[in-house]
C-alpha angles and dihedrals in degrees: 000000000000123000110224114228114218135184112218119221124196120220092253090059094056103119138161087254091057091047089052091049092051092050091046093052091046091051094047093049093045089054092046095053090047089053092048089050093052091048097048109025097088094050091051091046090055088058092050093256133120122223114199132182129193141178109215125200132173120190131011108246116058091212096053122094111259095036113127136157134192143155126230138191119196137184121204135174126246091274090055096251111148114245101176139350135192117202124184120188114219106180136355129180121194147137119265128199119188089345095307125108114246128193097231141018113281127174109286096018121128130212114235137170127206120206125191105254099207129092122255088245092055090051092047090051090050092051092048089052091048090053092045093050091050091047091050091052090048096050099040 
């Protein structure tokens, strides 16, 4: 299992440049999973499996608590039962109090954001390997 590498950003470092970077990474990864889906969906379908890809986003403003974004790839059987899933968090913004996430601002809590600290290409390579490993297990 991979260990995601994240860069932590404090509220005072939330800038328009950071917002642009978050949106750029989200867009790049969304395009990459759509490409992976187009390239692999037919082969999985021939084996009676369904490959699905999704960009997930909660919230509207990247700098507001509760906003999070991720990508996911999933493989299910012909009945729709999930066989395997790969989820990669991109960005998450939330309040923390004593190192623990909290749902709302309380005295002493701090607002942080965590951004995936890997390039889109590294993530794409990882997803390609995940698909290849599943495919190898399926065909051997």
